[in-house]
PASEBA-1860 file (N, C-alpha, C; in nm, 3 decimals):
! residues 207
1> XXXXXXXX> -0.313/4.803/3.241/-0.231/4.701/3.222/-0.282/4.640/3.145 ~ -0.404/4.624/3.110/-0.429/4.537/2.965/-0.399/4.618/2.846 ~ -0.425/4.770/2.851/-0.370/4.836/2.730/-0.201/4.816/2.706 ~ -0.157/4.795/2.822/0.023/4.750/2.791/0.017/4.663/2.774 ~ -0.041/4.533/2.787/-0.033/4.459/2.727/-0.087/4.398/2.554 ~ -0.190/4.452/2.532/-0.239/4.480/2.416/-0.134/4.516/2.307 ~ -0.089/4.677/2.377/0.029/4.725/2.321/0.138/4.649/2.249 ~ 0.166/4.538/2.355/0.305/4.451/2.376/0.288/4.346/2.257
9> XXXXXXXX> 0.158/4.321/2.259/0.117/4.201/2.158/0.114/4.256/2.022 ~ 0.077/4.350/2.036/0.058/4.489/1.855/0.208/4.455/1.827 ~ 0.289/4.488/1.929/0.442/4.546/1.919/0.517/4.396/1.832 ~ 0.493/4.282/1.927/0.533/4.137/1.901/0.464/4.103/1.747 ~ 0.348/4.123/1.731/0.267/4.056/1.595/0.348/4.157/1.478 ~ 0.386/4.300/1.478/0.429/4.379/1.384/0.576/4.313/1.356 ~ 0.633/4.319/1.458/0.785/4.275/1.477/0.788/4.135/1.376 ~ 0.687/4.019/1.398/0.675/3.896/1.332/0.696/3.930/1.200
17> XXXXXXXX> 0.595/4.008/1.138/0.532/4.045/1.009/0.637/4.087/0.928 ~ 0.713/4.180/1.027/0.849/4.237/0.949/0.939/4.126/0.928 ~ 0.968/4.035/1.008/1.045/3.938/1.007/1.005/3.878/0.872 ~ 0.884/3.822/0.887/0.826/3.743/0.763/0.814/3.790/0.645 ~ 0.837/3.923/0.623/0.844/4.035/0.491/0.975/3.995/0.465 ~ 1.111/4.018/0.529/1.262/4.062/0.509/1.299/3.936/0.487 ~ 1.291/3.821/0.567/1.327/3.670/0.592/1.366/3.608/0.458 ~ 1.291/3.611/0.368/1.333/3.586/0.232/1.476/3.600/0.167
25> XXXXXXXX> 1.540/3.707/0.184/1.612/3.788/0.134/1.739/3.716/0.209 ~ 1.715/3.703/0.322/1.833/3.616/0.408/1.846/3.478/0.437 ~ 1.730/3.436/0.423/1.726/3.252/0.481/1.817/3.186/0.373 ~ 1.812/3.202/0.217/1.881/3.126/0.166/1.943/3.210/0.055 ~ 2.040/3.208/0.022/2.114/3.296/-0.087/2.081/3.252/-0.221 ~ 2.095/3.378/-0.276/2.082/3.327/-0.431/2.168/3.179/-0.491 ~ 2.134/3.143/-0.557/2.203/3.022/-0.623/2.298/3.116/-0.757 ~ 2.426/3.118/-0.714/2.513/3.186/-0.855/2.457/3.136/-1.007
33> XXXXXXXX> 2.484/3.244/-1.059/2.446/3.147/-1.234/2.567/3.126/-1.260 ~ 2.591/2.981/-1.317/2.690/2.956/-1.375/2.799/3.045/-1.475 ~ 2.901/3.013/-1.458/2.983/3.090/-1.586/2.959/3.039/-1.715 ~ 2.938/3.077/-1.837/2.860/3.013/-1.967/3.014/2.976/-1.996 ~ 3.021/2.868/-2.063/3.171/2.828/-2.150/3.189/2.889/-2.252 ~ 3.353/2.914/-2.270/3.375/2.992/-2.378/3.325/2.945/-2.539 ~ 3.256/3.069/-2.585/3.190/3.008/-2.720/3.325/2.932/-2.833 ~ 3.276/2.846/-2.866/3.383/2.782/-2.974/3.378/2.879/-3.078
41> XXXXXXXX> 3.552/2.907/-3.138/3.537/2.997/-3.191/3.500/2.965/-3.326 ~ 3.502/3.049/-3.464/3.504/3.035/-3.626/3.614/2.992/-3.621 ~ 3.635/2.928/-3.761/3.800/2.909/-3.841/3.846/3.034/-3.822 ~ 3.767/3.171/-3.892/3.843/3.269/-3.939/3.898/3.313/-3.779 ~ 3.819/3.303/-3.681/3.895/3.363/-3.533/4.023/3.294/-3.493 ~ 4.003/3.133/-3.558/4.132/3.030/-3.530/4.255/3.108/-3.585 ~ 4.231/3.130/-3.688/4.297/3.198/-3.844/4.381/3.302/-3.774 ~ 4.290/3.395/-3.710/4.356/3.544/-3.673/4.434/3.504/-3.559
49> XXXXXXXX> 4.363/3.430/-3.448/4.479/3.396/-3.350/4.619/3.331/-3.419 ~ 4.589/3.277/-3.482/4.736/3.173/-3.490/4.841/3.307/-3.603 ~ 4.783/3.364/-3.695/4.813/3.466/-3.738/4.914/3.585/-3.657 ~ 4.836/3.636/-3.566/4.882/3.704/-3.452/4.988/3.634/-3.363 ~ 4.964/3.519/-3.345/5.045/3.428/-3.233/5.192/3.474/-3.299 ~ 5.192/3.419/-3.444/5.314/3.404/-3.515/5.371/3.554/-3.526 ~ 5.288/3.650/-3.544/5.353/3.794/-3.607/5.445/3.834/-3.442 ~ 5.363/3.819/-3.338/5.380/3.891/-3.221/5.543/3.798/-3.221
57> XXXXXXXX> 5.561/3.683/-3.245/5.722/3.653/-3.214/5.760/3.637/-3.325 ~ 5.759/3.748/-3.445/5.819/3.771/-3.529/5.849/3.663/-3.631 ~ 5.788/3.549/-3.665/5.798/3.443/-3.800/5.683/3.465/-3.920 ~ 5.750/3.488/-4.007/5.692/3.534/-4.105/5.617/3.367/-4.151 ~ 5.510/3.407/-4.240/5.426/3.248/-4.328/5.521/3.174/-4.370 ~ 5.650/3.153/-4.450/5.702/3.086/-4.497/5.860/3.052/-4.411 ~ 5.851/3.095/-4.271/5.964/3.094/-4.233/5.936/2.956/-4.147 ~ 6.082/2.898/-4.168/6.052/2.725/-4.102/6.021/2.700/-3.916
65> XXXXXXXX> 5.957/2.623/-3.925/5.907/2.637/-3.765/5.949/2.486/-3.700 ~ 5.920/2.481/-3.554/6.008/2.387/-3.505/5.901/2.396/-3.390 ~ 5.864/2.253/-3.309/5.819/2.222/-3.230/5.803/2.350/-3.114 ~ 5.901/2.387/-3.098/5.898/2.495/-2.985/5.821/2.657/-3.010 ~ 5.804/2.657/-3.129/5.745/2.782/-3.195/5.605/2.739/-3.191 ~ 5.587/2.612/-3.214/5.396/2.601/-3.205/5.377/2.529/-3.107 ~ 5.388/2.482/-3.001/5.311/2.388/-2.896/5.273/2.525/-2.816 ~ 5.326/2.670/-2.769/5.242/2.792/-2.689/5.114/2.806/-2.775
73> XXXXXXXX> 5.060/2.754/-2.913/4.990/2.853/-2.954/4.851/2.746/-2.937 ~ 4.905/2.634/-2.868/4.754/2.552/-2.809/4.715/2.617/-2.715 ~ 4.779/2.646/-2.588/4.737/2.725/-2.523/4.667/2.866/-2.563 ~ 4.695/2.907/-2.637/4.658/3.041/-2.666/4.491/3.003/-2.745 ~ 4.466/2.903/-2.830/4.368/2.877/-2.893/4.291/2.821/-2.790 ~ 4.338/2.753/-2.691/4.222/2.703/-2.596/4.160/2.827/-2.522 ~ 4.246/2.945/-2.497/4.182/3.083/-2.424/4.106/3.119/-2.485 ~ 4.107/3.067/-2.584/3.997/3.128/-2.699/3.873/3.069/-2.764
81> XXXXXXXX> 3.865/2.955/-2.661/3.778/2.860/-2.654/3.761/2.736/-2.761 ~ 3.912/2.696/-2.789/3.922/2.569/-2.840/4.019/2.463/-2.813 ~ 4.004/2.362/-2.755/4.057/2.285/-2.672/4.109/2.195/-2.783 ~ 4.204/2.176/-2.860/4.261/2.101/-2.967/4.278/1.966/-2.936 ~ 4.202/1.884/-2.936/4.236/1.731/-2.919/4.356/1.659/-2.973 ~ 4.395/1.703/-3.042/4.536/1.632/-3.165/4.641/1.723/-3.149 ~ 4.656/1.825/-3.054/4.764/1.900/-3.049/4.895/1.829/-3.044 ~ 4.881/1.723/-2.975/5.035/1.677/-2.928/5.070/1.591/-3.080
89> XXXXXXXX> 4.994/1.512/-3.110/5.033/1.505/-3.300/5.056/1.549/-3.406 ~ 4.965/1.682/-3.368/5.059/1.807/-3.466/5.167/1.845/-3.444 ~ 5.213/1.899/-3.317/5.332/1.919/-3.268/5.440/1.838/-3.332 ~ 5.413/1.688/-3.243/5.549/1.567/-3.336/5.585/1.601/-3.496 ~ 5.481/1.661/-3.551/5.509/1.663/-3.726/5.581/1.799/-3.765 ~ 5.643/1.882/-3.633/5.758/1.977/-3.646/5.884/1.910/-3.637 ~ 5.995/1.982/-3.736/6.125/1.937/-3.651/6.135/1.987/-3.517 ~ 6.251/1.904/-3.477/6.271/1.947/-3.331/6.363/2.103/-3.339
97> XXXXXXXX> 6.330/2.144/-3.208/6.424/2.273/-3.176/6.602/2.285/-3.231 ~ 6.639/2.198/-3.172/6.768/2.194/-3.194/6.808/2.138/-3.380 ~ 6.715/2.090/-3.450/6.765/2.035/-3.563/6.837/2.132/-3.653 ~ 6.938/2.056/-3.718/7.020/2.193/-3.839/6.978/2.272/-3.877 ~ 6.849/2.231/-3.963/6.788/2.305/-4.086/6.705/2.440/-3.988 ~ 6.663/2.381/-3.859/6.599/2.527/-3.747/6.717/2.626/-3.767 ~ 6.847/2.591/-3.719/6.963/2.702/-3.671/6.954/2.748/-3.837 ~ 6.999/2.702/-3.926/7.088/2.722/-4.037/7.006/2.807/-4.056
105> XXXXXXXX> 6.857/2.825/-4.054/6.740/2.871/-4.172/6.705/3.019/-4.048 ~ 6.765/3.014/-3.970/6.688/3.158/-3.910/6.772/3.257/-3.861 ~ 6.870/3.256/-3.974/6.950/3.376/-3.953/7.027/3.418/-4.084 ~ 7.035/3.532/-4.094/7.102/3.598/-4.241/7.098/3.506/-4.413 ~ 7.168/3.469/-4.460/7.187/3.425/-4.591/7.089/3.277/-4.569 ~ 7.082/3.235/-4.407/7.006/3.077/-4.455/6.876/3.139/-4.428 ~ 6.857/3.227/-4.361/6.699/3.285/-4.388/6.635/3.340/-4.495 ~ 6.712/3.380/-4.580/6.683/3.418/-4.728/6.703/3.346/-4.821
113> XXXXXXXX> 6.771/3.204/-4.814/6.776/3.100/-4.890/6.653/3.014/-4.864 ~ 6.613/3.007/-4.721/6.477/2.931/-4.690/6.311/3.008/-4.754 ~ 6.336/3.111/-4.707/6.245/3.186/-4.771/6.217/3.144/-4.926 ~ 6.332/3.192/-5.030/6.335/3.191/-5.136/6.276/3.015/-5.195 ~ 6.344/2.902/-5.111/6.290/2.779/-5.144/6.169/2.761/-5.148 ~ 6.080/2.795/-5.021/5.976/2.808/-4.953/5.870/2.841/-5.092 ~ 5.934/2.941/-5.185/5.853/2.923/-5.270/5.764/2.808/-5.332 ~ 5.859/2.735/-5.358/5.814/2.617/-5.390/5.739/2.502/-5.353
121> XXXXXXXX> 5.668/2.458/-5.379/5.572/2.325/-5.325/5.677/2.198/-5.291 ~ 5.646/2.170/-5.195/5.763/2.092/-5.198/5.953/2.140/-5.169 ~ 5.955/2.265/-5.124/6.110/2.262/-5.125/6.171/2.252/-4.986 ~ 6.073/2.273/-4.922/6.144/2.235/-4.751/6.113/2.083/-4.740 ~ 6.041/2.011/-4.803/6.035/1.890/-4.813/6.227/1.795/-4.870 ~ 6.210/1.867/-4.977/6.331/1.811/-5.044/6.462/1.862/-4.925 ~ 6.471/1.962/-4.878/6.572/2.015/-4.836/6.571/1.954/-4.679 ~ 6.462/1.888/-4.589/6.453/1.813/-4.498/6.536/1.685/-4.571
129> XXXXXXXX> 6.485/1.623/-4.679/6.542/1.460/-4.675/6.713/1.497/-4.733 ~ 6.726/1.629/-4.797/6.866/1.621/-4.813/6.959/1.618/-4.669 ~ 6.892/1.669/-4.586/6.985/1.709/-4.464/7.001/1.573/-4.403 ~ 6.941/1.458/-4.422/6.944/1.371/-4.390/7.003/1.246/-4.435 ~ 7.052/1.278/-4.583/7.155/1.200/-4.637/7.312/1.262/-4.587 ~ 7.402/1.141/-4.644/7.559/1.190/-4.613/7.618/1.330/-4.670 ~ 7.643/1.417/-4.590/7.753/1.520/-4.644/7.638/1.618/-4.740 ~ 7.490/1.601/-4.670/7.370/1.673/-4.713/7.372/1.814/-4.661
137> XXXXXXXX> 7.415/1.790/-4.502/7.443/1.940/-4.454/7.537/2.046/-4.547 ~ 7.643/1.966/-4.570/7.778/2.079/-4.629/7.674/2.090/-4.796 ~ 7.614/2.009/-4.828/7.588/2.028/-4.983/7.473/2.204/-4.945 ~ 7.386/2.133/-4.861/7.293/2.288/-4.814/7.371/2.377/-4.825 ~ 7.430/2.379/-4.704/7.541/2.485/-4.697/7.651/2.532/-4.792 ~ 7.676/2.461/-4.925/7.677/2.515/-5.064/7.584/2.600/-5.141 ~ 7.491/2.552/-5.132/7.369/2.605/-5.166/7.363/2.751/-5.119 ~ 7.357/2.806/-5.002/7.302/2.908/-4.950/7.447/3.011/-4.959
145> XXXXXXXX> 7.553/2.936/-4.992/7.703/3.012/-5.018/7.690/3.031/-5.169 ~ 7.644/3.004/-5.243/7.648/3.011/-5.366/7.554/3.101/-5.445 ~ 7.554/3.147/-5.524/7.508/3.247/-5.638/7.330/3.198/-5.663 ~ 7.256/3.217/-5.616/7.137/3.157/-5.677/7.096/3.000/-5.628 ~ 7.149/2.984/-5.531/7.152/2.845/-5.474/6.997/2.775/-5.459 ~ 6.882/2.874/-5.452/6.766/2.831/-5.472/6.718/2.798/-5.572 ~ 6.804/2.794/-5.699/6.724/2.745/-5.804/6.775/2.588/-5.862 ~ 6.850/2.528/-5.738/6.863/2.390/-5.751/6.752/2.311/-5.697
153> XXXXXXXX> 6.664/2.447/-5.586/6.525/2.342/-5.511/6.448/2.375/-5.632 ~ 6.460/2.491/-5.711/6.351/2.492/-5.760/6.383/2.403/-5.914 ~ 6.448/2.355/-5.896/6.471/2.296/-6.076/6.414/2.137/-6.001 ~ 6.462/2.113/-5.914/6.396/1.980/-5.844/6.245/1.981/-5.821 ~ 6.196/2.085/-5.835/6.059/2.086/-5.732/5.954/2.110/-5.927 ~ 5.987/2.181/-5.966/5.963/2.215/-6.092/5.939/2.158/-6.206 ~ 6.037/2.092/-6.238/6.077/2.025/-6.368/6.081/1.884/-6.389 ~ 6.039/1.857/-6.462/6.081/1.686/-6.512/6.223/1.649/-6.483
161> XXXXXXXX> 6.321/1.750/-6.507/6.466/1.671/-6.502/6.473/1.686/-6.362 ~ 6.405/1.741/-6.276/6.430/1.777/-6.151/6.330/1.611/-6.078 ~ 6.257/1.586/-6.135/6.171/1.436/-6.098/6.286/1.354/-6.112 ~ 6.367/1.396/-6.259/6.443/1.209/-6.256/6.520/1.226/-6.184 ~ 6.599/1.345/-6.149/6.716/1.343/-6.060/6.664/1.286/-5.940 ~ 6.561/1.385/-5.848/6.510/1.307/-5.747/6.503/1.129/-5.781 ~ 6.448/1.123/-5.883/6.478/0.955/-5.853/6.604/0.862/-5.837 ~ 6.682/0.985/-5.881/6.804/0.900/-5.897/6.859/0.897/-5.747
169> XXXXXXXX> 6.810/1.047/-5.694/6.913/1.033/-5.537/6.819/0.967/-5.445 ~ 6.698/0.890/-5.489/6.649/0.827/-5.409/6.692/0.698/-5.379 ~ 6.811/0.658/-5.460/6.894/0.545/-5.489/7.040/0.554/-5.401 ~ 7.049/0.675/-5.368/7.182/0.702/-5.260/7.119/0.690/-5.145 ~ 7.248/0.582/-5.029/7.202/0.644/-4.935/7.139/0.752/-4.837 ~ 7.006/0.657/-4.808/6.923/0.793/-4.702/6.845/0.828/-4.807 ~ 6.815/0.851/-4.893/6.739/0.879/-5.053/6.601/0.897/-5.043 ~ 6.586/0.724/-5.020/6.445/0.688/-4.992/6.358/0.800/-5.054
177> XXXXXXXX> 6.265/0.782/-5.138/6.137/0.831/-5.146/6.161/1.040/-5.162 ~ 6.284/1.043/-5.246/6.321/1.206/-5.169/6.226/1.273/-5.295 ~ 6.152/1.226/-5.404/6.067/1.353/-5.454/5.912/1.330/-5.392 ~ 5.949/1.257/-5.266/5.761/1.214/-5.199/5.758/1.317/-5.087 ~ 5.657/1.391/-5.006/5.655/1.505/-4.896/5.705/1.406/-4.763 ~ 5.757/1.441/-4.687/5.753/1.354/-4.553/5.668/1.387/-4.440 ~ 5.557/1.431/-4.496/5.463/1.450/-4.384/5.470/1.493/-4.274 ~ 5.566/1.611/-4.258/5.605/1.688/-4.154/5.531/1.837/-4.213
185> XXXXXXXX> 5.504/1.909/-4.111/5.492/2.039/-4.143/5.590/2.137/-4.065 ~ 5.594/2.222/-4.182/5.712/2.315/-4.226/5.676/2.471/-4.201 ~ 5.591/2.539/-4.195/5.516/2.648/-4.232/5.399/2.681/-4.095 ~ 5.353/2.806/-4.077/5.238/2.858/-4.036/5.161/2.862/-4.145 ~ 5.144/2.857/-4.279/5.071/2.855/-4.378/4.979/2.689/-4.381 ~ 5.112/2.589/-4.363/5.092/2.448/-4.362/5.014/2.389/-4.255 ~ 5.083/2.501/-4.105/4.990/2.450/-4.001/4.816/2.455/-4.009 ~ 4.803/2.608/-4.058/4.689/2.626/-4.083/4.587/2.516/-4.133
193> XXXXXXXX> 4.650/2.483/-4.256/4.561/2.372/-4.317/4.563/2.238/-4.227 ~ 4.634/2.247/-4.157/4.646/2.140/-4.091/4.519/2.125/-3.948 ~ 4.539/2.260/-3.899/4.441/2.311/-3.788/4.292/2.295/-3.844 ~ 4.241/2.276/-4.003/4.092/2.313/-4.016/4.106/2.180/-4.025 ~ 4.197/2.085/-4.060/4.117/1.932/-4.065/4.113/1.913/-3.910 ~ 4.168/1.933/-3.824/4.120/1.883/-3.661/4.017/1.984/-3.647 ~ 4.016/2.116/-3.689/3.898/2.200/-3.674/3.735/2.116/-3.708 ~ 3.776/2.089/-3.815/3.616/1.999/-3.878/3.608/1.871/-3.819
201> XXXXXXX> 3.697/1.800/-3.782/3.681/1.671/-3.726/3.614/1.700/-3.578 ~ 3.622/1.851/-3.494/3.572/1.861/-3.361/3.457/1.937/-3.402 ~ 3.423/1.981/-3.522/3.265/2.023/-3.532/3.150/1.891/-3.549 ~ 3.223/1.846/-3.663/3.151/1.693/-3.691/3.136/1.658/-3.543 ~ 3.209/1.581/-3.474/3.194/1.513/-3.352/3.111/1.629/-3.224 ~ 3.101/1.736/-3.234/3.019/1.812/-3.160/2.861/1.754/-3.147 ~ 2.802/1.748/-3.005/2.694/1.695/-3.001/2.562/1.763/-3.041
END
């Protein structure tokens, strides 16, 4: 009887020892390692994402862009680690999707004309200002239809005589500040310059 009791006590003690050895694995689940935040991208990575985004949309560097072309890019940049704080302010610098120049410069001769004009600094600015003047759209359509119409924009942006002409146009209805930049962004090349400003500001504000 005493032997049986001793064997029972030995068995119970062994079981308790086994539980003590095993229980830490079950008593408190291991705390999960938090997911590390996405690494803030370099600007070279931002540039690569931006260029791929527009290439996938079949938009060239000098194509005229609108708000709808640009807005989804910021979700893509956020997916790669950069939430652009002033994205809405940047989007507002683009033309509306249904604006005359956007539709005119997306097809055929209009697109070829736009590409030719985009070679000249301020070319899109001049066309934008022309389009807001009385009969300006008709004038632009004439440039598109005529031979070498882009040379008018070349003259306006590249020559002293074009500067004088612009000052004269500034006196026409809705022609004010004709020679000056509009403050809008027109192309992906210009957008990258603007993104660089936001990127540098984000870096300087980082703790």
